[in-house]
N, C-alpha and C positions, 0 to 999 in steps of 0.2 A: 266261217268252218270251213266254210269252201277251201281259202287262198290257204289254212291250215293245210289240210293233207295234198293245197298244190305243191306244198313247199315237201312233206315228205314224200311223194312222187318225187319231187324236179330233183332233189341230196340223194338219191335212191339211181334215180335213171335215169337225171340227167337231164338237161333241161328239152331236147330235144328228146327226151321217151317221155316228156311231157303233152298229154294231146286233149281232147274234151270228152273223149269215150272213157277214156284214160279213169278224169276224172271221174266222167259220171258214175262211173264203175264203183270208183272207190267210197263217194262223200251218198248212196245209192240213190243220186238225181237223176234225171235223163239228161240225152246228149242236150234237146233243145232250149231246158234250166240251166243250163250251164254258161253256155253258149249264149245263149240272154246278160249271161252276166261278164259276158267278158268279149261276144262277138267277134273274136277269131283264135285263130290256138295262136298267131302270132302275137296278142294282144293276154292272152291269158302268160304270157309266156313272161314280157312284159312286166305286165300285176307281177307275177310271182318276183323278178328282179329287185322292185320297187320297194316289197315287203320283206323279201330277204336283205336288204340295204339299210331298209327303217331297222329294220331288230338289232343289228348288228353296228347303227349308231346306240343304241338303249344301249350295249353291252354291253361294248367297247367303248364309244371315243366318249361321250357322254358321263358315263362315272370317274373317267379318265384327267377330265376334265377340275374336277376338286384335288383331282392334287397340286402343289406349286408350280409357279410357268418355271420351264428349265428341265435339268433333266426329270424331276422327279417326275410332273409332267409327260417327259417322254420314255419315261422305266416303264410308267403305268400302263401306259399306249402299246406299249408292247409285251407284259408280262397279261397284260388282257386279251389280247391277239392269241397268243400263244394257247392263252389256256381255252381261247373257239373253238381253236383247233382240234386242238388234244381231246374236244366233246365231237367235235366233228369226222376223227378217226373210222367211226364206222358207220355215217353219213356218206361225210363227203362239205364241204369246201364251195356252192356253190361260184363265188368271184372265180375259183380255181381248175373246176371240170367246165365252165363256163365258157372258161379263155382256152382247153385247149378244141372245144369244139365249137366254137365260136370265130377262131383268130382267124382266120381266112375263109371268112363267111358275112362277106358284105351286107347288112341289112341292116331297121330300125333294131331286130334284140340285140345284135350285133355290139349297135350305136350305145343302148336303156345298159346296158352292163358293162361296157370301155365308161362311160361318162361316170359310172358310181365308183369301181374302183378310182378313177383321175379322181374321183371328191375325198376319198380315199388317203390314198397317194395324197393328195396337196395339202391334207390336213396333217398327212409325217413332218414332212416339210416344214407345214410353218411350227410343230413342235420340235425339230431338229433344228428352227431356225431365231425362234426363240432362246431357246439353250446356249446354240450364238450373244445371244445382245443380252440371252443377262447373266454374261461370263460364266458359265455353267464350262464349256465346251469354247477349245479355244478358233483365233477368229480363221484363220484358215482350215480349218475346219465343211467340206465340200458337203453342203444337205443336201444334193445328188444323188449321190457316190454315196453317200451315209445311207440311203431312201433305202437306194439302187442296194446295197447288201443285205441292209433286215429286210428289209423285199425275200430277197435268196434264203436267208435264215429261215424264210416262213416255208417257201416252196420245198426246201432240206426238209422241211421237220412234215412239212405234210405226206411228202414225201416215202420217207424213209418208217414213218411213225403208222401209214396207212400201207402201200406199199409190202413193202418192207419188215413191218410188221417188228419196226425197232426199241426195241423196250428201254433205252442211252435215248433215243431224236430228239423228244424232251430238254433234258442237259444238257445238247450236246446245241440246238438254239439259242441257250439263256446262254452259256461260256459262249457260243463267240455272236452270241452281244455284246457282254459284257469286253468283252474282246475289244472289239470297236469303241466299244462306249470309254476307253481309260485309254484310248493312243490319244486320242482327241481333248479326252478332257482338262482343268484345271485342278489347279489344288479345292479352289471356291467348288467348283463339283461335285470330285469326288467327298465334298464337305459334304457339298444340299442333299446326297442320299447317298445311303448307304448301296456299299452292294454286293448284287446278288451272292457272292459267292465272298464273304469274309472272310477264309480265310486260304486266299489266290494274291498275290502280291500284283501288283500294275504290270512289275517289269516282269515275272514269271509269265504275263499273259499276253509280250511282247510275242 
């Protein structure tokens, strides 16, 4: 219950807006009672980051593992990530907002956040490499470059949907991903996973 309230506060106010006192007010607990659970504001922030990451994995990562290795799984990972961001438009993504808050502030909170983001990026990189191993993506596809671009689509989606309130942001993110995939996809890869935009030819996307 306490972590649920802390996540809500962090999503709307940022990790920096999260404090023992603010959480005590929201939960109706005493400051000493909240402090007893976490010991410090820093530990509270780290606990929220870990809880956010656990929920992210439950919603995005683990369900995608039921898809076949290769492009089907990679597409499912991206689509679930997009849906997660779309739900967070009104609240905010702790990965993204936290990076802005702590990008130049070394310490345990930044380390915890960076570790969680790196864990997710490593999972995506593995999915891309598996798609290459399965023959769904060309051998010369660069996993790190693809990861960089895929992450860029998510950052642009978050910016345009949350800040600019652009109603076309979701479609643009999906089209950008599909263009990237089809640039490197082999015939076997295209056959393994349906195009997100069946009416758009690969040639037209290039």
